[in-house]
MARMITOR-565737 format. One record per atom (N, C-alpha, C): residue number from 1; z, x, y; residue in three letters; atom name. Coordinates in Angstrom, 1 decimal, padded with zeros to 4 digits. Example, Ala and Ser with C-alpha at 12.3 -4.5 7.8 and 13.67 -1.06 7.14 Angstrom:
2
{resi 1	z 007.8	x 013.2	y -005.7	resn Ala	name N}
{resi 1	z 007.8	x 012.3	y -004.5	resn Ala	name CA}
{resi 1	z 007.8	x 013.2	y -003.3	resn Ala	name C}
{resi 2	z 007.1	x 012.8	y -002.2	resn Ser	name N}
{resi 2	z 007.1	x 013.7	y -001.1	resn Ser	name CA}
{resi 2	z 007.9	x 012.9	y 000.0	resn Ser	name C}
END
This chain:
98
{resi 1	z -143.2	x 049.5	y 027.3	resn Met	name N}
{resi 1	z -143.1	x 050.4	y 026.0	resn Met	name CA}
{resi 1	z -143.3	x 051.8	y 026.3	resn Met	name C}
{resi 2	z -144.4	x 052.1	y 027.2	resn Asp	name N}
{resi 2	z -144.6	x 053.6	y 027.4	resn Asp	name CA}
{resi 2	z -143.4	x 054.3	y 028.3	resn Asp	name C}
{resi 3	z -142.9	x 053.4	y 029.2	resn Leu	name N}
{resi 3	z -142.0	x 053.9	y 030.1	resn Leu	name CA}
{resi 3	z -140.7	x 054.4	y 029.3	resn Leu	name C}
{resi 4	z -140.5	x 053.7	y 028.1	resn Phe	name N}
{resi 4	z -139.4	x 053.9	y 027.2	resn Phe	name CA}
{resi 4	z -139.8	x 055.4	y 026.6	resn Phe	name C}
{resi 5	z -140.7	x 055.7	y 026.4	resn Phe	name N}
{resi 5	z -140.9	x 057.0	y 025.7	resn Phe	name CA}
{resi 5	z -141.0	x 058.1	y 026.6	resn Phe	name C}
{resi 6	z -141.2	x 057.7	y 027.9	resn Tyr	name N}
{resi 6	z -141.0	x 059.0	y 029.2	resn Tyr	name CA}
{resi 6	z -139.4	x 059.2	y 029.4	resn Tyr	name C}
{resi 7	z -138.8	x 058.0	y 029.5	resn Ile	name N}
{resi 7	z -137.3	x 058.2	y 029.7	resn Ile	name CA}
{resi 7	z -136.5	x 058.6	y 028.7	resn Ile	name C}
{resi 8	z -136.8	x 058.3	y 027.4	resn Leu	name N}
{resi 8	z -135.8	x 058.7	y 026.4	resn Leu	name CA}
{resi 8	z -135.7	x 060.2	y 026.3	resn Leu	name C}
{resi 9	z -136.7	x 060.8	y 026.3	resn Pro	name N}
{resi 9	z -136.6	x 062.5	y 026.3	resn Pro	name CA}
{resi 9	z -135.8	x 063.1	y 027.3	resn Pro	name C}
{resi 10	z -136.1	x 062.4	y 028.6	resn Leu	name N}
{resi 10	z -135.2	x 063.0	y 029.7	resn Leu	name CA}
{resi 10	z -133.7	x 062.6	y 029.6	resn Leu	name C}
{resi 11	z -133.5	x 061.5	y 028.9	resn Leu	name N}
{resi 11	z -132.0	x 061.2	y 028.7	resn Leu	name CA}
{resi 11	z -131.5	x 062.2	y 027.6	resn Leu	name C}
{resi 12	z -132.4	x 062.4	y 026.8	resn Leu	name N}
{resi 12	z -131.7	x 063.3	y 025.6	resn Leu	name CA}
{resi 12	z -131.7	x 064.7	y 026.1	resn Leu	name C}
{resi 13	z -132.6	x 065.2	y 026.8	resn Ile	name N}
{resi 13	z -132.5	x 066.6	y 027.4	resn Ile	name CA}
{resi 13	z -131.2	x 066.7	y 028.5	resn Ile	name C}
{resi 14	z -131.0	x 065.6	y 029.1	resn Gly	name N}
{resi 14	z -129.8	x 065.4	y 030.1	resn Gly	name CA}
{resi 14	z -128.4	x 065.5	y 029.3	resn Gly	name C}
{resi 15	z -128.4	x 064.7	y 028.1	resn Leu	name N}
{resi 15	z -127.1	x 064.7	y 027.2	resn Leu	name CA}
{resi 15	z -127.1	x 066.1	y 026.5	resn Leu	name C}
{resi 16	z -128.0	x 066.8	y 026.0	resn Leu	name N}
{resi 16	z -127.9	x 068.0	y 025.4	resn Leu	name CA}
{resi 16	z -127.4	x 069.1	y 026.5	resn Leu	name C}
{resi 17	z -127.8	x 069.0	y 027.8	resn Phe	name N}
{resi 17	z -127.5	x 070.0	y 028.8	resn Phe	name CA}
{resi 17	z -125.9	x 069.7	y 028.9	resn Phe	name C}
{resi 18	z -125.6	x 068.4	y 029.3	resn Phe	name N}
{resi 18	z -124.1	x 068.0	y 029.4	resn Phe	name CA}
{resi 18	z -123.3	x 068.5	y 028.2	resn Phe	name C}
{resi 19	z -123.7	x 068.4	y 027.0	resn Leu	name N}
{resi 19	z -123.0	x 068.8	y 025.8	resn Leu	name CA}
{resi 19	z -122.6	x 070.4	y 025.9	resn Leu	name C}
{resi 20	z -123.8	x 071.1	y 026.2	resn Phe	name N}
{resi 20	z -123.8	x 072.5	y 026.2	resn Phe	name CA}
{resi 20	z -122.8	x 072.9	y 027.1	resn Phe	name C}
{resi 21	z -122.7	x 072.4	y 028.4	resn Asn	name N}
{resi 21	z -121.9	x 072.9	y 029.3	resn Asn	name CA}
{resi 21	z -120.6	x 072.5	y 028.8	resn Asn	name C}
{resi 22	z -120.1	x 071.4	y 028.4	resn Trp	name N}
{resi 22	z -118.9	x 071.1	y 028.0	resn Trp	name CA}
{resi 22	z -118.4	x 072.0	y 026.8	resn Trp	name C}
{resi 23	z -119.2	x 072.3	y 025.9	resn Leu	name N}
{resi 23	z -118.7	x 073.3	y 024.8	resn Leu	name CA}
{resi 23	z -118.4	x 074.6	y 025.5	resn Leu	name C}
{resi 24	z -119.1	x 075.1	y 026.3	resn Met	name N}
{resi 24	z -119.1	x 076.5	y 026.9	resn Met	name CA}
{resi 24	z -117.8	x 076.6	y 027.9	resn Met	name C}
{resi 25	z -117.3	x 075.4	y 028.2	resn Gly	name N}
{resi 25	z -116.1	x 075.6	y 029.0	resn Gly	name CA}
{resi 25	z -116.4	x 075.3	y 030.5	resn Gly	name C}
{resi 26	z -117.4	x 075.0	y 030.9	resn Tyr	name N}
{resi 26	z -117.9	x 075.0	y 032.3	resn Tyr	name CA}
{resi 26	z -117.2	x 073.5	y 032.9	resn Tyr	name C}
{resi 27	z -115.7	x 073.3	y 033.2	resn Arg	name N}
{resi 27	z -115.3	x 072.3	y 033.6	resn Arg	name CA}
{resi 27	z -114.2	x 072.5	y 034.6	resn Arg	name C}
{resi 28	z -113.9	x 071.8	y 035.3	resn Lys	name N}
{resi 28	z -113.0	x 071.8	y 036.5	resn Lys	name CA}
{resi 28	z -111.7	x 072.4	y 035.9	resn Lys	name C}
{resi 29	z -111.2	x 073.4	y 036.5	resn Gly	name N}
{resi 29	z -109.9	x 073.9	y 036.3	resn Gly	name CA}
{resi 29	z -109.8	x 075.0	y 035.0	resn Gly	name C}
{resi 30	z -111.0	x 075.2	y 034.3	resn His	name N}
{resi 30	z -111.0	x 076.1	y 033.4	resn His	name CA}
{resi 30	z -111.4	x 077.3	y 034.0	resn His	name C}
{resi 31	z -110.8	x 078.5	y 033.1	resn Ile	name N}
{resi 31	z -111.2	x 079.8	y 033.3	resn Ile	name CA}
{resi 31	z -112.0	x 080.5	y 032.1	resn Ile	name C}
{resi 32	z -113.3	x 080.9	y 032.6	resn Val	name N}
{resi 32	z -114.3	x 081.3	y 031.6	resn Val	name CA}
{resi 32	z -114.3	x 083.0	y 031.5	resn Val	name C}
{resi 33	z -114.0	x 083.6	y 030.6	resn Leu	name N}
{resi 33	z -114.2	x 085.1	y 030.6	resn Leu	name CA}
{resi 33	z -115.1	x 085.7	y 029.5	resn Leu	name C}
{resi 34	z -116.0	x 086.4	y 029.8	resn Asp	name N}
{resi 34	z -116.8	x 087.1	y 029.0	resn Asp	name CA}
{resi 34	z -116.3	x 088.6	y 028.9	resn Asp	name C}
{resi 35	z -115.6	x 089.0	y 027.9	resn Leu	name N}
{resi 35	z -115.3	x 090.5	y 027.9	resn Leu	name CA}
{resi 35	z -116.3	x 091.4	y 027.4	resn Leu	name C}
{resi 36	z -116.2	x 092.7	y 027.6	resn Asp	name N}
{resi 36	z -117.3	x 093.7	y 027.4	resn Asp	name CA}
{resi 36	z -117.2	x 093.9	y 025.9	resn Asp	name C}
{resi 37	z -116.0	x 094.0	y 025.4	resn Asp	name N}
{resi 37	z -115.9	x 094.3	y 023.9	resn Asp	name CA}
{resi 37	z -115.6	x 093.1	y 023.0	resn Asp	name C}
{resi 38	z -115.8	x 093.3	y 021.8	resn Arg	name N}
{resi 38	z -115.7	x 092.2	y 020.7	resn Arg	name CA}
{resi 38	z -114.1	x 092.5	y 020.2	resn Arg	name C}
{resi 39	z -113.4	x 091.6	y 020.0	resn Tyr	name N}
{resi 39	z -112.0	x 091.9	y 019.6	resn Tyr	name CA}
{resi 39	z -111.6	x 091.1	y 018.2	resn Tyr	name C}
{resi 40	z -111.2	x 091.8	y 017.2	resn Phe	name N}
{resi 40	z -111.1	x 091.0	y 015.9	resn Phe	name CA}
{resi 40	z -109.3	x 091.2	y 015.7	resn Phe	name C}
{resi 41	z -108.7	x 092.0	y 016.3	resn Asp	name N}
{resi 41	z -107.3	x 091.8	y 016.2	resn Asp	name CA}
{resi 41	z -106.8	x 090.9	y 017.4	resn Asp	name C}
{resi 42	z -106.0	x 089.9	y 016.9	resn His	name N}
{resi 42	z -105.6	x 089.0	y 017.9	resn His	name CA}
{resi 42	z -104.8	x 089.5	y 019.1	resn His	name C}
{resi 43	z -103.7	x 090.4	y 018.6	resn Arg	name N}
{resi 43	z -102.8	x 091.2	y 019.6	resn Arg	name CA}
{resi 43	z -103.7	x 091.9	y 020.7	resn Arg	name C}
{resi 44	z -104.8	x 092.7	y 020.2	resn Ala	name N}
{resi 44	z -105.7	x 093.6	y 021.1	resn Ala	name CA}
{resi 44	z -106.4	x 092.3	y 022.1	resn Ala	name C}
{resi 45	z -106.8	x 091.4	y 021.6	resn Tyr	name N}
{resi 45	z -107.6	x 090.4	y 022.3	resn Tyr	name CA}
{resi 45	z -106.8	x 089.8	y 023.5	resn Tyr	name C}
{resi 46	z -105.5	x 089.4	y 023.1	resn Met	name N}
{resi 46	z -104.6	x 088.8	y 024.1	resn Met	name CA}
{resi 46	z -104.4	x 089.9	y 025.2	resn Met	name C}
{resi 47	z -104.1	x 091.2	y 024.8	resn Leu	name N}
{resi 47	z -103.8	x 092.2	y 025.8	resn Leu	name CA}
{resi 47	z -105.1	x 092.4	y 026.7	resn Leu	name C}
{resi 48	z -106.3	x 092.3	y 026.2	resn Ala	name N}
{resi 48	z -107.5	x 092.5	y 027.0	resn Ala	name CA}
{resi 48	z -107.6	x 091.3	y 027.9	resn Ala	name C}
{resi 49	z -107.5	x 090.2	y 027.5	resn Ile	name N}
{resi 49	z -107.6	x 088.9	y 028.5	resn Ile	name CA}
{resi 49	z -106.5	x 089.1	y 029.7	resn Ile	name C}
{resi 50	z -105.4	x 089.5	y 029.3	resn Gln	name N}
{resi 50	z -104.1	x 089.8	y 030.0	resn Gln	name CA}
{resi 50	z -104.7	x 090.9	y 031.3	resn Gln	name C}
{resi 51	z -105.2	x 092.0	y 030.8	resn Glu	name N}
{resi 51	z -105.6	x 092.9	y 031.7	resn Glu	name CA}
{resi 51	z -106.8	x 092.5	y 032.6	resn Glu	name C}
{resi 52	z -107.6	x 091.9	y 031.9	resn Lys	name N}
{resi 52	z -108.8	x 091.3	y 032.8	resn Lys	name CA}
{resi 52	z -108.4	x 090.4	y 033.9	resn Lys	name C}
{resi 53	z -107.6	x 089.5	y 033.6	resn Leu	name N}
{resi 53	z -107.1	x 088.4	y 034.7	resn Leu	name CA}
{resi 53	z -106.1	x 089.3	y 035.7	resn Leu	name C}
{resi 54	z -105.4	x 090.3	y 035.3	resn Glu	name N}
{resi 54	z -104.6	x 091.1	y 036.3	resn Glu	name CA}
{resi 54	z -105.5	x 091.7	y 037.2	resn Glu	name C}
{resi 55	z -106.7	x 092.3	y 036.6	resn Arg	name N}
{resi 55	z -107.7	x 093.2	y 037.4	resn Arg	name CA}
{resi 55	z -108.4	x 092.3	y 038.6	resn Arg	name C}
{resi 56	z -108.5	x 090.9	y 038.0	resn Asp	name N}
{resi 56	z -109.1	x 090.1	y 038.9	resn Asp	name CA}
{resi 56	z -108.1	x 089.4	y 040.0	resn Asp	name C}
{resi 57	z -107.0	x 090.0	y 040.0	resn Gly	name N}
{resi 57	z -105.8	x 089.5	y 040.8	resn Gly	name CA}
{resi 57	z -104.9	x 088.4	y 040.6	resn Gly	name C}
{resi 58	z -105.0	x 088.1	y 039.3	resn His	name N}
{resi 58	z -104.1	x 086.9	y 038.9	resn His	name CA}
{resi 58	z -102.6	x 087.5	y 038.3	resn His	name C}
{resi 59	z -101.8	x 086.6	y 038.4	resn Thr	name N}
{resi 59	z -100.3	x 086.9	y 038.0	resn Thr	name CA}
{resi 59	z -100.3	x 086.2	y 036.6	resn Thr	name C}
{resi 60	z -100.1	x 087.1	y 035.5	resn Val	name N}
{resi 60	z -100.5	x 086.6	y 034.3	resn Val	name CA}
{resi 60	z -099.2	x 087.1	y 033.4	resn Val	name C}
{resi 61	z -098.8	x 086.2	y 032.5	resn Ser	name N}
{resi 61	z -097.9	x 086.4	y 031.4	resn Ser	name CA}
{resi 61	z -098.4	x 085.6	y 030.1	resn Ser	name C}
{resi 62	z -098.1	x 086.3	y 029.0	resn Tyr	name N}
{resi 62	z -098.6	x 085.8	y 027.8	resn Tyr	name CA}
{resi 62	z -097.3	x 085.1	y 026.9	resn Tyr	name C}
{resi 63	z -097.2	x 084.0	y 026.7	resn Glu	name N}
{resi 63	z -096.2	x 083.3	y 026.0	resn Glu	name CA}
{resi 63	z -096.2	x 083.3	y 024.5	resn Glu	name C}
{resi 64	z -097.4	x 083.7	y 023.9	resn Gly	name N}
{resi 64	z -097.4	x 083.6	y 022.4	resn Gly	name CA}
{resi 64	z -098.3	x 082.3	y 022.1	resn Gly	name C}
{resi 65	z -098.7	x 082.4	y 020.9	resn Tyr	name N}
{resi 65	z -099.5	x 081.2	y 020.3	resn Tyr	name CA}
{resi 65	z -100.7	x 080.9	y 021.1	resn Tyr	name C}
{resi 66	z -101.3	x 082.0	y 021.7	resn Ser	name N}
{resi 66	z -102.6	x 081.6	y 022.5	resn Ser	name CA}
{resi 66	z -102.3	x 080.9	y 023.8	resn Ser	name C}
{resi 67	z -101.0	x 081.0	y 024.4	resn Arg	name N}
{resi 67	z -100.8	x 080.5	y 025.6	resn Arg	name CA}
{resi 67	z -100.4	x 081.4	y 026.7	resn Arg	name C}
{resi 68	z -101.0	x 081.1	y 027.9	resn Phe	name N}
{resi 68	z -100.7	x 082.0	y 029.0	resn Phe	name CA}
{resi 68	z -100.2	x 081.3	y 030.3	resn Phe	name C}
{resi 69	z -099.5	x 082.0	y 031.0	resn Ile	name N}
{resi 69	z -099.0	x 081.4	y 032.3	resn Ile	name CA}
{resi 69	z -099.9	x 082.2	y 033.4	resn Ile	name C}
{resi 70	z -100.6	x 081.7	y 034.2	resn Ile	name N}
{resi 70	z -101.6	x 082.3	y 035.1	resn Ile	name CA}
{resi 70	z -101.4	x 081.5	y 036.5	resn Ile	name C}
{resi 71	z -100.8	x 082.5	y 037.3	resn Asp	name N}
{resi 71	z -100.5	x 081.8	y 038.7	resn Asp	name CA}
{resi 71	z -099.8	x 080.7	y 038.6	resn Asp	name C}
{resi 72	z -098.7	x 080.5	y 037.8	resn Gly	name N}
{resi 72	z -097.7	x 079.5	y 037.7	resn Gly	name CA}
{resi 72	z -098.2	x 078.3	y 036.8	resn Gly	name C}
{resi 73	z -099.5	x 078.3	y 036.4	resn Lys	name N}
{resi 73	z -100.0	x 077.3	y 035.6	resn Lys	name CA}
{resi 73	z -100.1	x 077.7	y 034.1	resn Lys	name C}
{resi 74	z -099.8	x 076.7	y 033.2	resn Arg	name N}
{resi 74	z -100.0	x 077.1	y 031.9	resn Arg	name CA}
{resi 74	z -101.5	x 076.8	y 031.3	resn Arg	name C}
{resi 75	z -101.8	x 077.8	y 030.4	resn Tyr	name N}
{resi 75	z -103.2	x 077.6	y 029.9	resn Tyr	name CA}
{resi 75	z -103.3	x 077.9	y 028.3	resn Tyr	name C}
{resi 76	z -104.1	x 077.3	y 027.8	resn Leu	name N}
{resi 76	z -104.3	x 077.6	y 026.3	resn Leu	name CA}
{resi 76	z -105.7	x 078.3	y 026.1	resn Leu	name C}
{resi 77	z -105.6	x 079.3	y 025.3	resn Met	name N}
{resi 77	z -107.0	x 080.1	y 025.1	resn Met	name CA}
{resi 77	z -107.7	x 079.5	y 023.9	resn Met	name C}
{resi 78	z -109.0	x 079.3	y 024.2	resn Leu	name N}
{resi 78	z -109.9	x 078.8	y 023.2	resn Leu	name CA}
{resi 78	z -111.0	x 079.9	y 023.2	resn Leu	name C}
{resi 79	z -111.6	x 080.1	y 021.8	resn Glu	name N}
{resi 79	z -112.4	x 081.4	y 021.7	resn Glu	name CA}
{resi 79	z -113.8	x 080.6	y 021.1	resn Glu	name C}
{resi 80	z -114.8	x 081.2	y 021.8	resn Arg	name N}
{resi 80	z -116.1	x 080.7	y 021.3	resn Arg	name CA}
{resi 80	z -116.9	x 082.0	y 020.9	resn Arg	name C}
{resi 81	z -117.6	x 082.0	y 019.9	resn Asn	name N}
{resi 81	z -118.6	x 082.9	y 019.5	resn Asn	name CA}
{resi 81	z -120.0	x 082.6	y 019.5	resn Asn	name C}
{resi 82	z -120.7	x 082.9	y 020.5	resn Ile	name N}
{resi 82	z -122.1	x 082.4	y 020.8	resn Ile	name CA}
{resi 82	z -123.1	x 083.5	y 020.8	resn Ile	name C}
{resi 83	z -124.4	x 083.2	y 020.4	resn Ser	name N}
{resi 83	z -125.4	x 084.1	y 020.5	resn Ser	name CA}
{resi 83	z -126.3	x 084.2	y 021.8	resn Ser	name C}
{resi 84	z -126.3	x 085.4	y 022.3	resn Met	name N}
{resi 84	z -127.0	x 085.5	y 023.5	resn Met	name CA}
{resi 84	z -128.0	x 086.4	y 023.2	resn Met	name C}
{resi 85	z -129.3	x 086.0	y 023.1	resn Gly	name N}
{resi 85	z -130.4	x 086.8	y 022.9	resn Gly	name CA}
{resi 85	z -130.4	x 087.4	y 021.5	resn Gly	name C}
{resi 86	z -129.7	x 086.8	y 020.6	resn Gly	name N}
{resi 86	z -129.5	x 087.4	y 019.3	resn Gly	name CA}
{resi 86	z -128.4	x 088.3	y 019.2	resn Gly	name C}
{resi 87	z -127.7	x 088.6	y 020.2	resn Val	name N}
{resi 87	z -126.5	x 089.3	y 020.1	resn Val	name CA}
{resi 87	z -125.4	x 088.5	y 020.2	resn Val	name C}
{resi 88	z -124.2	x 088.6	y 019.2	resn Pro	name N}
{resi 88	z -123.2	x 087.7	y 019.4	resn Pro	name CA}
{resi 88	z -122.2	x 088.2	y 020.5	resn Pro	name C}
{resi 89	z -121.5	x 087.1	y 021.2	resn Met	name N}
{resi 89	z -120.9	x 087.3	y 022.3	resn Met	name CA}
{resi 89	z -119.6	x 086.6	y 022.2	resn Met	name C}
{resi 90	z -118.6	x 087.2	y 022.5	resn Gln	name N}
{resi 90	z -117.0	x 086.5	y 022.4	resn Gln	name CA}
{resi 90	z -116.7	x 086.0	y 023.8	resn Gln	name C}
{resi 91	z -116.7	x 084.6	y 023.9	resn Arg	name N}
{resi 91	z -116.4	x 083.9	y 025.1	resn Arg	name CA}
{resi 91	z -115.0	x 083.4	y 025.0	resn Arg	name C}
{resi 92	z -114.3	x 083.7	y 026.2	resn Thr	name N}
{resi 92	z -112.9	x 083.0	y 026.1	resn Thr	name CA}
{resi 92	z -112.9	x 082.0	y 027.2	resn Thr	name C}
{resi 93	z -112.2	x 080.9	y 026.8	resn Ile	name N}
{resi 93	z -112.1	x 079.8	y 027.7	resn Ile	name CA}
{resi 93	z -110.6	x 079.4	y 027.9	resn Ile	name C}
{resi 94	z -109.9	x 079.6	y 029.0	resn Leu	name N}
{resi 94	z -108.5	x 079.3	y 029.2	resn Leu	name CA}
{resi 94	z -108.5	x 077.8	y 029.7	resn Leu	name C}
{resi 95	z -108.0	x 076.9	y 029.0	resn Lys	name N}
{resi 95	z -107.8	x 075.5	y 029.4	resn Lys	name CA}
{resi 95	z -106.6	x 075.2	y 029.9	resn Lys	name C}
{resi 96	z -106.6	x 074.5	y 031.0	resn Pro	name N}
{resi 96	z -105.2	x 074.2	y 031.6	resn Pro	name CA}
{resi 96	z -104.5	x 073.2	y 030.8	resn Pro	name C}
{resi 97	z -103.3	x 073.3	y 030.5	resn Ile	name N}
{resi 97	z -102.3	x 072.4	y 029.8	resn Ile	name CA}
{resi 97	z -101.5	x 071.7	y 030.7	resn Ile	name C}
{resi 98	z -101.6	x 070.1	y 030.4	resn Glu	name N}
{resi 98	z -101.0	x 069.2	y 031.3	resn Glu	name CA}
{resi 98	z -099.5	x 069.4	y 031.3	resn Glu	name C}
END
């Protein structure tokens, strides 16, 4: 019974770590961007993503409806707003489309 109380917290911590990484976009094939500015206008946000990727050496075109073609592959843009040290940060996750 005592062993159960030692293993359960470790399993819970591992599960929470896995869930956090999954939500933040750290998966194979995903592109994660943290831009310097916070964007409220969708058009300006899409242009900033495109410019950042082009500066990083990717070939990028915007299809509309939050969809990009990056280096010949199609991606869907997902936005996460997270708090880092009390300061809100806008995280961009580009998820590959099958």
